[in-house]
C-alpha positions as CSV (number, residue, x, y, z in Angstrom):
1,M,-15.1,-93.1,-20.7
2,S,-12.2,-91.8,-22.6
3,Y,-11.3,-88.2,-24.0
4,E,-9.3,-87.1,-27.3
5,V,-6.9,-84.6,-26.7
6,S,-5.4,-82.3,-29.3
7,V,-2.4,-80.1,-28.7
8,D,-1.7,-77.4,-31.7
9,R,1.9,-77.2,-31.4
10,N,2.0,-74.2,-33.8
11,L,0.4,-72.3,-31.1
12,C,2.3,-73.7,-28.3
13,I,5.0,-71.2,-26.9
14,A,6.8,-74.1,-24.7
15,C,6.0,-72.5,-21.5
16,G,5.9,-75.6,-19.7
17,V,2.4,-75.1,-18.0
18,A,0.6,-78.1,-19.2
19,P,3.6,-80.6,-18.0
20,T,3.9,-78.8,-14.7
21,V,0.0,-79.2,-14.0
22,C,-0.5,-82.6,-15.6
23,P,2.7,-84.7,-16.0
24,K,0.8,-87.9,-16.3
25,A,-0.5,-86.8,-19.5
26,F,1.7,-84.0,-21.1
27,V,5.5,-83.4,-21.6
28,L,7.6,-81.0,-23.6
29,G,8.8,-82.9,-26.8
30,D,12.6,-83.8,-27.3
31,D,11.8,-83.0,-31.1
32,N,10.9,-79.4,-30.7
33,G,10.6,-78.6,-27.4
34,K,7.0,-77.9,-27.5
35,N,4.1,-79.6,-25.5
36,R,2.6,-82.9,-26.4
37,L,1.1,-86.1,-25.0
38,I,3.3,-88.6,-23.4
39,E,3.9,-91.7,-25.4
40,K,1.4,-93.7,-23.5
41,Y,-1.7,-91.8,-24.6
42,S,-0.4,-90.5,-27.8
43,E,-1.7,-91.5,-31.3
44,E,0.0,-89.2,-33.6
45,T,2.6,-86.4,-32.9
46,S,4.0,-84.1,-35.7
47,D,5.8,-80.7,-35.5
48,D,2.0,-79.3,-36.0
49,F,0.1,-81.3,-33.7
50,S,-0.1,-84.0,-30.7
51,L,-3.3,-86.3,-30.9
52,G,-4.2,-88.8,-28.5
53,V,-6.8,-90.3,-26.1
54,I,-6.7,-90.3,-22.2
55,P,-8.6,-92.1,-19.5
56,E,-11.4,-90.5,-17.5
57,V,-9.0,-90.6,-14.4
58,L,-6.8,-87.8,-16.1
59,H,-9.7,-85.6,-17.3
60,D,-9.4,-83.2,-14.5
61,C,-5.7,-83.0,-14.6
62,A,-5.8,-82.6,-18.4
63,R,-8.7,-79.9,-18.1
64,Q,-6.8,-77.9,-15.7
65,A,-3.7,-78.1,-18.2
66,A,-6.0,-77.0,-21.0
67,D,-7.5,-74.1,-18.9
68,S,-4.1,-73.0,-17.7
69,C,-2.6,-72.8,-21.3
70,P,-2.0,-69.1,-22.0
71,V,-2.4,-69.6,-25.8
72,Q,-5.2,-72.2,-25.6
73,A,-3.2,-74.9,-27.7
74,I,-4.8,-77.8,-25.8
75,T,-8.3,-79.2,-26.9
76,I,-10.2,-81.9,-24.8
77,R,-13.3,-83.5,-26.0
78,K,-15.5,-86.8,-25.1
79,K,-14.6,-89.6,-27.2
């Protein structure tokens, strides 16, 4: 099973929680310093959002990152 992940980069405050909690899925982008999916799982990234798909093995880690985000900028759903 895989999961669709969306990061609302307009909401993101670049606090670094998601990359700290789940560095195998998230990174602060070189473009604007805001959270995004790493290249391996990214399907589309802009200043406004980062979209991609992660494998089930990363679900718990990504869910913990989403739950830790202070502005709820990360959304995860089953694909």
